[in-house]
C-alpha positions as CSV (number, residue, x, y, z in Angstrom):
1,M,-17.5,-7.9,-15.4
2,P,-14.1,-6.6,-13.9
3,R,-14.4,-4.0,-11.2
4,L,-11.4,-2.0,-12.2
5,T,-11.8,-2.0,-16.0
6,N,-9.0,0.3,-17.8
7,K,-8.3,2.3,-14.4
8,V,-4.7,3.3,-14.6
9,S,-3.1,2.1,-10.9
10,I,0.0,2.5,-9.6
11,V,1.2,-0.2,-7.0
12,T,4.3,0.7,-4.8
13,G,6.3,-2.0,-3.2
14,A,4.6,-4.1,-5.8
15,G,7.5,-6.9,-5.7
16,Q,6.5,-9.0,-3.1
17,G,4.1,-9.7,-0.6
18,I,0.7,-7.5,-0.5
19,G,1.9,-5.3,-2.9
20,L,2.5,-8.1,-5.5
21,A,-0.8,-9.9,-4.3
22,T,-2.6,-6.3,-5.3
23,A,-0.8,-6.1,-8.5
24,L,-2.1,-9.3,-9.6
25,K,-5.9,-8.9,-8.1
26,F,-6.0,-5.5,-10.3
27,A,-4.8,-7.2,-13.4
28,Q,-7.5,-9.6,-12.5
29,E,-10.3,-6.8,-12.2
30,G,-9.0,-5.5,-15.5
31,A,-7.0,-2.6,-14.6
32,T,-4.2,-1.1,-16.2
33,V,-1.2,-2.0,-13.4
34,V,2.0,0.1,-12.7
35,V,4.5,-1.8,-10.8
36,C,6.6,0.0,-8.6
37,D,9.5,-1.5,-6.3
38,V,13.1,-0.9,-5.8
39,N,13.8,-4.1,-6.6
40,P,14.3,-4.8,-10.4
41,S,14.0,-8.3,-11.0
42,A,10.9,-8.2,-8.7
43,V,9.3,-5.4,-11.0
44,D,9.8,-7.8,-14.0
45,H,8.6,-10.7,-12.6
46,A,5.3,-8.7,-11.3
47,V,4.7,-7.1,-14.5
48,A,5.2,-10.4,-16.5
49,Q,2.8,-12.4,-13.8
50,C,0.2,-9.3,-14.5
51,R,0.7,-9.7,-18.6
52,A,0.1,-13.3,-18.3
53,L,-3.4,-12.7,-16.4
54,G,-4.3,-10.2,-19.7
55,A,-3.9,-7.2,-18.1
56,Q,-1.9,-4.1,-19.5
57,A,1.3,-3.8,-17.0
58,E,4.3,-1.5,-16.9
59,G,6.9,-1.6,-14.5
60,H,9.2,1.1,-13.0
61,V,11.9,0.8,-10.7
62,L,11.3,3.3,-7.7
63,D,12.4,4.3,-4.6
64,V,9.8,6.1,-2.9
65,T,12.3,8.2,-0.8
66,Q,13.7,9.8,-3.7
67,R,11.2,12.8,-4.7
68,D,12.9,13.1,-8.2
69,M,12.2,9.3,-8.7
70,V,8.4,9.5,-8.0
71,D,7.8,12.6,-10.0
72,A,9.8,11.2,-13.0
73,V,7.5,7.3,-12.9
74,V,4.7,9.8,-12.3
75,A,5.2,11.9,-15.4
76,R,5.8,8.6,-17.4
77,V,2.8,7.0,-16.7
78,M,1.2,10.4,-17.7
79,A,2.7,10.3,-20.9
80,Q,2.0,7.0,-21.6
81,F,-1.6,6.6,-20.3
82,G,-3.0,10.4,-20.1
83,R,-4.5,9.6,-16.5
84,I,-4.1,7.7,-12.9
85,D,-6.9,6.5,-11.5
86,V,-5.8,4.5,-8.4
87,L,-2.7,4.9,-6.2
88,V,-1.7,2.0,-3.5
89,N,0.9,3.5,-1.3
90,N,2.0,0.0,-0.3
91,A,6.0,0.4,-0.2
92,G,7.1,-0.1,3.6
93,I,9.6,-1.5,5.5
94,T,10.5,-2.4,9.0
95,Q,13.4,-2.2,11.1
96,D,12.6,-3.2,14.9
97,A,14.0,-2.4,18.3
98,R,13.1,-1.5,21.6
99,L,13.2,2.4,22.2
100,Q,16.2,2.2,24.5
101,K,18.0,0.1,21.6
102,M,17.0,1.8,18.7
103,T,19.4,3.6,16.6
104,L,18.8,6.9,14.9
105,E,19.2,5.4,11.5
106,Q,16.7,2.9,12.4
107,F,14.2,5.4,13.1
108,D,15.2,7.5,10.3
109,R,15.0,4.8,7.5
110,V,11.6,3.6,8.7
111,I,10.1,7.7,9.1
112,D,12.1,8.1,5.3
113,V,10.2,4.9,3.4
114,N,6.9,4.5,5.4
115,L,5.9,8.0,6.0
116,R,7.7,10.4,3.8
117,G,7.3,8.0,0.9
118,V,3.6,8.0,1.2
119,F,3.6,11.7,1.3
120,H,5.9,11.9,-2.2
121,C,3.5,9.3,-3.9
122,A,0.6,10.9,-3.1
123,Q,1.4,14.7,-3.4
124,A,2.9,14.0,-7.2
125,V,-0.5,12.3,-8.1
126,A,-2.9,14.7,-6.7
127,D,-2.9,17.4,-9.2
128,T,-3.7,14.8,-11.8
129,M,-6.6,13.1,-9.9
130,T,-8.1,16.7,-8.6
131,A,-7.6,17.9,-12.6
132,Q,-9.6,14.4,-13.5
133,G,-12.3,15.2,-11.0
134,S,-11.5,11.6,-10.0
135,G,-9.1,9.4,-8.4
136,V,-8.2,7.1,-5.2
137,I,-5.6,7.0,-2.9
138,L,-5.0,4.5,-0.8
139,N,-2.7,3.9,2.2
140,A,-1.0,1.1,4.0
141,S,-1.4,1.4,7.7
142,S,-1.6,-1.4,10.3
143,V,-3.1,-2.8,13.6
144,V,0.1,-1.7,14.8
145,G,-0.8,1.9,13.8
146,I,-3.9,1.8,15.9
147,Y,-2.6,-0.4,18.5
148,G,1.0,0.0,18.8
149,N,3.0,-2.7,19.3
150,F,6.5,-3.6,21.3
151,G,9.7,-2.8,19.8
152,Q,8.3,-1.0,16.9
153,T,8.6,2.6,17.6
154,N,9.6,3.8,14.2
155,Y,7.2,1.7,12.5
156,A,3.9,2.5,14.5
157,A,4.9,6.1,14.0
158,T,4.6,5.8,10.7
159,K,1.8,3.5,10.4
160,F,-0.3,6.1,12.9
161,G,0.9,8.9,10.7
162,V,-0.3,7.2,7.7
163,I,-3.9,7.4,9.5
164,G,-3.4,10.7,9.9
165,F,-2.8,11.7,6.2
166,T,-5.7,9.5,5.3
167,K,-7.8,11.8,7.3
168,T,-7.0,15.0,6.2
169,W,-6.4,14.0,2.3
170,S,-10.1,12.8,2.7
171,R,-11.0,16.0,3.7
172,E,-8.6,18.4,1.4
173,L,-9.2,15.8,-1.8
174,G,-12.8,14.8,-1.3
175,P,-14.8,18.0,-2.6
176,K,-12.6,17.2,-5.8
177,G,-13.5,14.1,-6.5
178,V,-10.6,12.0,-4.8
179,R,-11.5,9.7,-2.4
180,V,-8.7,8.9,0.6
181,N,-8.5,5.5,2.2
182,A,-6.2,3.6,4.6
183,V,-5.9,-0.4,5.0
184,A,-5.2,-1.8,8.3
185,P,-3.7,-5.4,8.1
186,G,-3.3,-7.5,10.8
187,F,-0.6,-10.4,11.1
188,I,-0.1,-11.5,7.1
189,A,1.9,-14.4,5.8
190,T,4.6,-12.6,4.1
191,P,8.4,-12.4,3.2
192,I,8.5,-9.6,6.2
193,L,7.8,-12.6,8.5
194,N,10.9,-15.0,7.5
195,T,13.0,-13.7,10.0
196,I,10.6,-14.5,12.6
197,P,10.8,-18.2,14.4
198,D,8.2,-20.8,13.7
199,K,7.0,-20.6,17.3
200,V,6.6,-17.1,17.5
201,I,4.5,-17.1,14.0
202,T,2.4,-19.8,15.8
203,E,1.7,-17.4,18.8
204,M,0.6,-14.4,16.8
205,A,-1.9,-16.8,15.0
206,Q,-3.3,-18.1,18.4
207,R,-3.8,-14.4,19.3
208,V,-6.0,-13.9,16.2
209,P,-9.9,-15.1,16.6
210,L,-10.0,-16.8,13.5
211,R,-6.6,-18.8,14.4
212,R,-4.5,-18.4,11.8
213,L,-2.3,-15.2,9.9
214,G,-4.3,-13.9,7.1
215,R,-3.0,-13.9,3.3
216,P,-1.9,-11.3,1.3
217,E,-4.9,-12.0,-1.2
218,E,-7.3,-10.9,1.7
219,I,-5.7,-7.5,1.6
220,A,-5.6,-7.4,-1.9
221,N,-9.2,-8.1,-1.9
222,T,-9.9,-5.1,0.3
223,Y,-7.5,-2.9,-2.0
224,A,-9.8,-3.7,-5.1
225,F,-12.9,-3.3,-3.4
226,L,-11.7,0.3,-2.0
227,A,-10.4,1.3,-5.5
228,S,-13.6,0.3,-7.3
229,D,-16.6,2.3,-7.6
230,E,-18.5,-0.2,-5.3
231,A,-16.8,2.1,-2.9
232,S,-17.6,5.1,-4.0
233,Y,-19.1,6.5,-0.9
234,I,-16.3,5.4,1.7
235,N,-13.8,7.9,2.2
236,G,-11.6,8.6,5.2
237,A,-12.2,5.4,6.3
238,V,-9.4,2.8,8.3
239,I,-10.4,-0.7,7.4
240,E,-8.9,-3.1,10.0
241,V,-8.4,-6.6,8.2
242,S,-7.2,-8.6,11.0
243,G,-9.2,-11.4,11.7
244,G,-10.6,-9.7,14.6
245,L,-7.1,-9.4,16.4
246,S,-8.3,-6.2,18.0
247,V,-11.6,-7.8,19.3
């Protein structure tokens, strides 16, 4: 039996990479999938793929940094479905530079999307979930949010921050039946790596005990488990999915 049958699930950054894989996995597991992304054509394509799997799916163009857009999408989802069961805060960007070279624009943009955007989306659904007495919020952290990484001052700060959100919200919302967890992927083969030379990708894979990069589907599988009732006693956790990178 599908694990997410009829669970109304919002996935941000669902146009490509881990977000798209998550939307498709949720569709396979019987969820009603609300695809959100800044790219209109990617939204349409993802919705079509989810529907091809037999799922009920809707799409919304969403910039998570714009609170009025976030509130409008949540209001439309509530008007259409009457509930929100899962939020996957997947939308995120990188703009890498060493501390001494990073511009204020690079710093602010990553903070705005990766940290403020997660706050906007979670706050927008929290009242609905607590009123239902149930719900799951899943936040995208990263191994960089646990161990740091060269050239990623801004990204690391956001991914550390998302862990802080997760720990705090799990305490605040847990008594009201809402679980909050984070996933910390390692090196995953997604379009975000397209600008990285093959030699560097090979070196990255060699650092992983499994000797390969992860697949987006492997992160999506983790989100699907955490969203399901099988994970009913997991709250405030940060699940590292990295092939043993930190071992």
